[in-house]
N, C-alpha and C positions, 0 to 999 in steps of 0.2 A: 647714309654711309659716307665716311670721309677717307681720304688717303692719309697714310701715316708713313713718314720717312724717319729713319733713326740714324744717328751718327755717334760714334765713340770719340770723345774729345779730350785731349790732355788737360789736366787741371790748370796748367799754367796759361792756357788760352782763355780761361773763364773771364778775366777782366776785359780782354780785348773783344770777346764775343759780346759781352754786355754793352760795351761802348758802341759797337757797330750796329746793334739792333735797336738801341734806345730811341733814336729819332722816329722809328716806325711802329713802336709797340708801347703798350701800357701794362703796368703790373696788374695781374689778376686781382680782383677785389679781395678774395679770400686770402691770397698770398700776401697782399699788402698789409693785412692786419697782423701778420706774424713777423714783419720786419724784413730786412734785406736778404736773409738767408732762406726765406720761404717757409713752407710748412712741412710737417712730417707725414709721410704716407705709410700706412701699415696694412699689409694684405696677407691673408692666409689663403694659399692656393690649394685646391683639391685635385686629386688624381686617383686613378684606379690602383689596385694592388700591384699591377704590373707596369705602372707608370706609362700608360698609353699616351697621355698628352705630351709627356716629355719625349717619347720616342717618335711621335708624329712630327714634332719640331725638328728633331735630329735627322729624320728622314726627308725633310724638306717639303712636307705636304703643304700645298697652297691653301687648303681650307682647313682651319683649325679653330679651336675654341679654348678659352680658359674659364674656369669656374673659381670664384674667389669671394671672400668676405673682406671688405675694405673699410678701414677706419682712419682717423686723422689725429695727429698731435698726441695729447696725453689722455690717460684713462679717466673716465667718469661714467657713472651709471646713466646719466642723461645724454651721453654721447650718442649721436646718430651714426650708425654704420650702415653699410650697403651690401646687399646681396647682388653680385654682379656676374653676368655672362658676357665675356668679350669674344666676339667672333671676328675672325680674320680670313679674308679671301684675297690672296695675293697681297697687294698693297692697301686694300680697303679694309676698314674696320667699322664695326657697329657694336653697340653696347646695350644690354638690358640691365636695368638698375632698379632696385627696390629698397627704400630706407626702412630701418627698424631701430628702436632704442637698444643700445648695447646691453643694458640690464635685462632686456626681455628676449634677447635673441635665442637663448637656450630653450625657453618655453616655446617659442615659435617654431624652431627647427624640429623639436620632438613631437609637437602636437600637429604641425602642418596647418594651423589655423591662421591663414594669412589675413583674413578679415579682421581678426582681433588684434593682431600685432603689427602689421605693416602700416606705416604712416602714409596716409593719403593726402596730406596737406603740405607736402614738401616740394611741390612743383614737378612731380613725376606722374603724369596722368595714367601711365600703364603699369603702375607699381604692383598692383595685385596680380595682374597677369604675368609680369616679369618674375615675381616671387614664386608663382606656381611653376614657371619654367625652371627656375633655379632648383626647386625641390624635386622636380621630375628628374633632372640630371643627378642630383645628389643621392637620391634613394633608388632611382631606377637602374643606375649602372652597376653597382653603387660606387660612390667616391669616398675617399678618406682625406683628412687634412695632411698635407705633405710638407709644406715649407712656409714659414713666416718670412716675408721680405719687407724690409724697412729702408726708407731713404728720405732725404730732404729734397723738396721740389721747389724750384723757382718757376712760376707760371706767368706767361704773358699772352696778351691777345693784341691783334693788329688794330691800329688806330683807324684803318681804312677798310678792313675786311673782317666782318664779324665771324667768318668761318675759319679764320686762321688762328691757331693756338700754338704757342711754342713753350715747351717745358724743358728744364734742365734738372736732371735727376742725379743727385750727388750722394756720396757716402753710402753706397749700397751695401747692405748687410743682411744677414739671415740666420735663422735657426731652423732645424728640421724637426719633423714630427710634432708640431705644436698642438695645443688644444685651443679652443676658442677663448678660454680664460687667459691665454698668454698673448692675445692680440696686441696688448700694450706693454709687453715685457721686452727687456733687452738682454735677457739671460742667454748664455751659451751661443752668442752670435759670432759669426765669422764674416769678414769683409771680402767683397768681390770687386773686380775691375780696379785694382789698385792704381792710383795715379790718373784715373780717367773719370769723367762723368758722361751721362747719356743725354744727348740732345734729341728731342722728339719734335717733329713738325707735323701738325695735323691740319689738313686743309681740304677744300673742295676745288675741283678744277686743276689749275696749274699753280706752281710756286709763284709768289709775287715777284715782280721784276727786281725789287731791291734785295731780295734774299739770296738769289742765285750768286751775285758777286760776293756776298758775305761768305757763303760756303766755299767759293773758289779761292778767295783770299786766305782763308784758314786752311786750305788744302784738305777739306773733309771729304770722306768717301762714304756714301750711303751703304749701310750694312743691315743684315738681318740680325737684330739683337733681341734676345729673349732674356729678361732678368730671371724668369723662372728657371730656364735651362742653365743659365750661368751660375745661379746660386746653388742648384742641385749639384752641379759639377764641382763647385767650391767645397762642398761637403763630401765629395766622392760618393754621393748617394746611389747613383745608378750602378756604379761598380761594386758597391758593398750590398746592393739590394738583395733581399730575399723576401718572400711572402711572410715568413715567420717573423723577421725583424720588423717589417712594416706593421703587422698586426700588433706586435708587442709594443712598439713605440707610438703607433697612431692611436693614442689613448683617448682621443677626443670623445669617442662614442662609448667608452667604457668608464674612464676614471675622472672625467671633468666634473668638478663639484657643482658646476652650473646646472647640469641637467641629468646626472646619472639616475636619480630617482624618477625623473620623468620618463626616461627611456624604458626603465624597468616596468613602468605602469602601462605602457602601450602594448596592446595585443599584437602579436606578430602578424595576425591576419587582418589587422585594421586596414580598411580601404581608404585610399586617398584618390578622389576623383578629380581629374584634370579637366577643367572646362575648355570648350572650344571657343574661339580659334587659337591654336598653338602652331608652332613650327614642327610639331610631331603629332601623330594621330592621337585622338582622345582615347585613353585607355585607363584601366584600373591597375594600379601597381601596389605591391605590398610595402608598407613602411618598414624600414630597417633592412631592406634588400635581402 
C-alpha cells in the first residue's frame, strides 16, 4: 500500500511545476511514447443503484473503494483494458488489477470465465484472483456503470526512489450512464474542474526532501479530490438521481451490442464459485444479481 496526496493546481502553473520537478524525475516510459502531453486515461466507474460509493465519499468515510474498468488512448480490439478495484484507507491506497483484451471483455463479464479471458502474461501475478474479486463486487452487490471519466495524464517517477510516482491529470471530462462499448467514446461529455489540473503524488514513507519546497513555493494545499464525485456533480447526477432513471440509462447490461445475447443465454441461477483466499468469505452468488 502507498500513500496518495492530491492537489488542485491552476493550469497556468503547469510550466513552472514541470520545470521545478524535472531535475528529480523521469518521464514514465509509457507516457514518453505518447509525447509531451502524456497519454489518455479512460475509466468506467461502477456504483449501486443508490450511488453508495458516491455517498460514502461525500460523507467522508475513511475506508472506501472504487470499482472500474480502465483503458488507455484510442480504441482497438487488441487493446488491453483492466478490471480494477481501488481501495482507500485514509491516505493509503491499494489496487487490484486484472488485464483482459477489450474485444473479449463482454464475453468475460457475462460468462465469469476468468481462466479463459484474463491475460496472465502481462506482469500481474494475481490477475485471476483479482478478476474474481472484481466479479464478486460487480454481481454480488450488484453494480451498474455510472460514469465514464476521461483525462490526459503526464506521469513521472523519481530518479532516486522507485516508490515515488507523480501524475498530472488534465482536461478532465465525463459522460454519465455509459456502456462498455463507449469506453473509447467522446460523445456527450462535459468538462470538470475548469482551469485546473490534478496533481497526484504516490509514495511510501515520507515525501522526498526536494518535493516539499516545490509544493510550498507553488502554495499548494493538499485536498481530498475524487474525480468520480466531481464528475457526477458536474452532471448533477446525484441531484437528478432516481432508481428509475438509473435503470433506464444504465443500459450496459441490457442494450450493449457487445454482450446482450450473452446475458440472455446465462441462467439466472448459474453459480459462480469464488475460490479462497479472498478478502471476503468464499460463497456462491447468483450471476446477474
